[in-house]
N, C-alpha and C positions, 0 to 999 in steps of 0.2 A: 253609698253610705250617706246617711243623713247625719248632720251635726248641728248642735245648737251654737248660739253665739258665744257662750262661755268657753266651749271647746275650741272654737276658732281663735278667740282672744288669747288663749294659752299659747298660740303660735305667733303672736305679735309681741315683739320685744320693745320695751321702753328704753330709750337711751337719753338719760338726763343731760341737760345743758348742750344739746346739739340741735341746730347749728350755732346757737348762742346761749349764754347763761339764761336760765329761767324757762327754756323751751324743753319739753319732753317729746322727743322724736319718736314716732311710731314706726318701727322697723318691721317691714313685712317680709323680709328675706327668709326668716324661719318658716313662715307660712308657705311661701313659694317653693321651698325645698321639700315640703312634706306632701307627697302625692295625694293622699286623701284630703288634706286641708285645701290644696289648690282646687281639686275637683269640686269639693263642697262650696268653695268660694265662688267658682264659676256658676255652679247650679243656683246659688243664692242670688247672684247678681242678675242672672237671666230670668229667674222665675216670674217676677212681676210683669214682664213684658212678653212672655211666651205666646200669648194670644194675639199679639199685634203683628202687623207686617212691619218688618225692619229691613230697609234697603241698605243702610249704611250704619256702621258703628264707628263713631268718632272717638278716638283715644287721645287724651291730653298728655303731652310730654311730662315726664319721661316714664314714670311708673305706671301711668294709665295705659301705656302701650301694652304692658305685660298682660293685663287682663282684657283689654279691649279686642286685641287680635283674635284670641281664642273664642271670645263671645261672637265676633263676626262670623267665624266658622260655624258656630252652633246655630246662628240665625240664617245661615246661608246668605250672608250679606257681605258687602264690601267693607274693608277697613280703611279708615281715613285718619292719618295723623295730623294733629294740631301741634305745631312746634313753636319754640321760642324764635325770636327774630333772627334772620340770617341763615337758617338751617335748611330751608326748602329751596330746591334748585330751579324752580320754574316760576311762572306768573303767580303771584300770591295776592290774597286779600289779607289785610292786616287790621288788628283791633288792639287798641291800648286799653289797659285796665289798671286799677289802683292796687297798690301793695300797701302794707302797713306804713312804710316810709318811702313814698315815691310811686312810680309807675313802671310798667313793663309792657311788652308787646307779644301778641300771639299771631301766628300766621297759618293759613291754610291755602292749598292750591286752589286757584279759581275754578278749575274743572272737577274738583273732588266731590262736590255735591251738586245735584241737578234739581231744577224746580220740581216740586211735588214729591221728592223722595222723603221717605219716613226715616228719621235719624234718631238713634239712641246715643247719648253722650255718656262716656264712661271715664272715670278717673279713680285713682286709689283713695284720695282723701278729699272730703268736703270740709274746708276750714271756713274762711271768710266769705266764700262764694264768688270772689272776683274773677278767678280763672274760669270757673264754670259759666258765669254770666257772659263773659267775653266770648267763650266758645259758642254759646247759644246765639249770640249776635252774629258771629261769623257764619254759622250754619244758615240762619234765617236770611242773611244778606245774599247768600248764594241761592236762595229759593227753597231750601229744605224746610221740612216741618219737624221740629223737635218733639218726639213722642214721649220722651222721658230722659231722666238722668239717673245713672246707677253708680254708686260709690261703694268701695270696700269699707271705708271708715268715715264716720262723721264726727267731727269735734263740735258737738252741739253748743258748747259754751261760746263759740265764736259766731253763732247765728247766721251761718252761710246760707241756710235754707231760705231765710227771709229774702235774699236777693234773687231767688228763683221762683217766687210765687207765680202761680199760673201754670206751672209745669209739674208733672208727676216726678217726685224725687224719692229715690229708694237708697237707703244706706244699710248695708249688711251688719256692720258693727257700729254701735254708738258709744261715744264717750261723753258723759254729761259734763 
């Protein structure tokens, strides 16, 4: 089933003032619960990269895991989680990134990506781009080549795409 962005957006629920006043949270759980919507979402996230060799799909905690793992299966690639600090049980590589008010850390297992592997980075939302840029740095530090980044939602008004210049960036649903 093919679907347009307006149809998929009908399955994204806005939750005002979450997690804090003035923020409108984009809740994707209705989309995930609808079989045709999730299938169309996965098709749309994969489409721009179908002609490329993808060795690993890196999913960013936590909602990025939900779409990255089935994409890895579609590409016959491995799935690699990038987690917040302290969640991975083995030797890790760590990257600090900036938040609106402060910093945070992301981690990846040191043996998760090997030199020369082609990597697609996947997450649910592209906002300021800090998390995605930190993930790219982790993958490249391990020797992987980032062939692109694919997002379910882009909050364009936050200009996150600007932090990812030089990489193919695909967003299925845009919110200006």
